[in-house]
matplotlib code that plots the C-alpha trace (Angstrom):
import matplotlib.pyplot as plt

x = [113.7, 110.5, 112.4, 114.2, 110.9, 109.3, 112.3, 112.4, 108.7, 108.9, 111.9, 110.1, 107.0, 109.1, 111.0, 107.8, 106.2, 109.2, 109.3, 105.6, 105.9, 108.6, 107.7, 104.0, 104.1, 107.2, 105.5, 102.4, 104.4, 106.5, 103.5, 101.7, 104.3, 106.2, 109.3, 109.3, 110.0, 112.8, 114.3, 114.2, 115.9, 118.5, 119.3, 119.7, 121.9, 124.0, 127.7, 130.2, 132.6, 135.2, 134.8, 132.2, 133.0, 132.7, 128.9, 128.9, 131.4, 129.2, 126.1, 127.9, 129.1, 125.6, 124.2, 126.8, 126.0, 122.3, 122.9, 125.2, 122.6, 119.9, 122.1, 123.1, 119.4, 118.6, 121.5, 120.7, 117.0, 117.7, 120.3, 117.8, 115.1, 117.3, 116.1, 118.7, 119.5, 118.7]
y = [74.9, 75.5, 77.0, 79.4, 80.5, 81.0, 83.0, 85.1, 85.9, 86.9, 89.1, 90.7, 91.3, 92.8, 95.1, 96.2, 97.0, 99.0, 100.9, 101.7, 102.7, 105.2, 106.4, 107.1, 109.6, 111.3, 111.7, 113.1, 115.6, 116.7, 117.2, 119.3, 122.0, 123.1, 121.0, 120.3, 124.0, 124.1, 121.0, 122.5, 125.7, 123.7, 121.7, 124.9, 126.5, 123.4, 124.2, 122.0, 120.5, 117.9, 114.6, 113.6, 116.1, 115.4, 115.1, 112.7, 110.5, 110.5, 109.7, 106.8, 105.5, 105.7, 103.8, 101.1, 100.8, 100.5, 97.8, 95.9, 96.0, 94.7, 91.9, 91.0, 90.9, 88.6, 86.3, 86.1, 85.5, 82.7, 81.1, 81.0, 79.4, 76.4, 73.2, 71.5, 67.9, 65.3]
z = [-0.7, 1.2, 4.2, 1.8, 0.3, 3.7, 4.9, 1.8, 1.9, 5.6, 4.9, 2.0, 4.1, 6.9, 4.5, 2.8, 6.1, 7.3, 4.1, 4.1, 7.8, 7.0, 3.5, 3.8, 6.7, 5.3, 1.9, 3.5, 5.6, 2.6, 0.4, 3.0, 4.0, 0.9, 1.4, -2.3, -3.1, -0.5, -2.0, -5.5, -4.3, -2.5, -5.6, -7.6, -5.0, -4.3, -4.2, -6.0, -3.5, -4.0, -2.1, 0.4, 3.1, 6.8, 6.9, 3.9, 5.8, 8.9, 6.8, 5.1, 8.5, 10.0, 7.0, 7.4, 11.1, 10.4, 7.7, 10.1, 12.9, 10.5, 9.3, 12.8, 13.9, 11.0, 11.7, 15.4, 14.7, 12.2, 14.5, 17.4, 15.2, 14.2, 15.8, 18.0, 17.1, 19.7]

ax = plt.figure().add_subplot(projection="3d")
ax.plot(x, y, z, "-o")
ax.set_aspect("equal")
plt.show()
């Protein structure tokens, strides 16, 4: 149980660090240059389309590739940390 708690706390710390690394600068940038007004106008003007569209498909595919890379990195890291039996 202790190993699971250690792994979970390390994973939570890593995810928190990554999120803060990404979110804080983006939030500061968006707050400083009027992006909020542009986003509101874009939401008002948004056209209704059926389905995801081509760019929605690429965005979803990119998201899946990133998630797969993260999972693969975690699996390889945990596999390499296992102690070999004598």
